[in-house]
N, C-alpha and C positions, 0 to 999 in steps of 0.2 A: 485584718486579713483572716484571722482564725474564725471570726463570726461568719464571714463569707463562705469559708470552707464548711462550717457547720450547716449553714442554710442550704448549700449545695448538696451536702450529704443527706440532709433531711428530705430534700426534694426527691432525691433518688430513692431513699428508703421508702417514703410514702408512695413512690411510683412502682414499688414492687421489688426493689433490690434490698430485701430485708437483711441480707447477710452483712451489709455495710453498717448496720447498727453497732456491730463490734468495734468499729472505728471510734464511735462516740463513747462507748464503754471504756475503750483503751485510753482515750483522751481525758475523760473526766472521772474514771473509776476511783483512782487513788484519792482525789480531792473530795469526792462524795463520801468515801469511806472514812477519811480523816475527820470530816465534819461530824459524821454520825457517831464515830467512836468517842469524840470529845463530848457529845451530848449524852450518850447512853452509858459510857464508861465500861463497856464490855465488848471485847473484840469479836466474840462469836455472834453476839446479838447484832453488832454493827455490820458484820459480813452479811448476815441474813437481811438486815434492813437495807443495805446497799443494793443487794439483789432485788429486793422488793421495789426500791426506788427506780431502778432501771427497767423493771418489768412494767411498772406504772407508766413510766415515760414512753416506753415502746408502744404500749396500748393507746396512749393519748397523743402520740406524735402527730397524728393528722390534725389535732387541735392546736398545735404550736403555730402561732400566727407570725412570729418574728417581731412582735412588739418590743421584746427585750432580747438579750442575747440568750443563746441556748444554755450557757453556764448559769445565768440567773434563773432560768426556768427549771433546770435540773436541781439547782440548789434549793429552790422553793419546794420542789417535791421531796427532796431529802430532808429538809428542815421539818416540813409537816409530818413526814413519816416518823422521824425520830421523836418529835414532840408528842405525837399521838401515842407512840409506844411507851414513852415514859409516863404519860398520864394514865395509861392502862395499868402500868406496874405499880403506881402509887408509892413511889419511894418517899422516904422521910428526908427532909432537908432542914438544914439549920435555919432557924428564923431569928432575925435580928430586928429589934424595934427600930422603926423609922426614925425616931428621935435620936437614937444612938448614931445612926448613919448621917443624919442631918448635922450633927455636932462635929463631924470629922472635917477638919480644915484642910486646905490645900497643902499647908506646911506639913501637917501630919501625914498626909498621903505621900508627899515627897520623902519624908523621913523614913517611912516604912519601906518604900520601894528603892531607897538609895543605899541598900546594904552593900558594903564593900565586897563581901564574899558572894560572888555571883552564883556559884553552885548552891550555896545555902539559900539564897533568895529564890532561885528557881525551884528548889525542893519545897520551900514553904509555899510558894505560889501554886505549885501543882497540888499540894494538899488543900489549899484554900479554894482552888477552882472546883474541887470535888464537892465542896460544901454549897456551891451555887445551884440554883434551880436550872433545869435543862435549858430553858429559854435564855437564861443569862449566859450560860456556858456557850450556847450557840452564837450569841451576839459577840462575845469576846473572841471566839474562834474566827468568826467572819472578819472582824476588824483587825485583830492583832496577828492571827496565824495566817489567814488567807489573804490579808491585805485588800479586802474588798471595800470599795468606796461606800460611804454612808448612804448615798442615794440608792445604790444597788442593794445594800442591806435592807433598806426600807422596803424596796420592791419585793425582796425575798420573804421578809418576815410579815409583810402586810401592815407595818407600822409607818407612821409619818417620819420624815427626816428629823424633825425636832424631837420626836419621841425616842428615836434611836440614839440621838446625841445625849438626851437626858438620861436614858437608861444606861448607856455606857459610862457616863459620869457617876451615876449612883452605884453601878457595879464596881467601879474603881474604889469608891468610898467603902463599899461593903467588903471588898477584898482586903482593904487596909485594916478594917475592924477585925476581920477573921484572922489575918496574919499577926495582929497584935496579941492574939490569944496564944500563939505558938511561942512567944518570947518568954 
């Protein structure tokens, strides 16, 4: 139902009722901001990038064909905006040898993520997430925070479904390695 409402709004907006774009901003603004802030790790930058995202979306709204949901389309713009920004900033990120990641077993992952103290686990996880590359944080955010299906994540990120699955699996292993360093 919501996608019908989005398409109806978009038709009216592109027909000249531009003030209705505020409805889409109200509907998706917080989710777009949440995604961006998880990628760039700075609230002020995320606010500016969220505004840029909606400005880009408004300017390109006539190009929205409805092949995907508006939420997928706006997330695609937000993802690309955030990733482009982080590439320009050239942050330093923790690098972990792929051999170390490959050696992490499923049992080890379960051991790291089965901490009895949930608050401590969440604190360690938050620190570990900050060590990930922006693209990795975005994938984690889409899947675990936003609960976006893998097929939709693939569409947003431009990756194949199998590549998204593989990356999420490797990110989980990488997080386990990083979190082990906190112990």
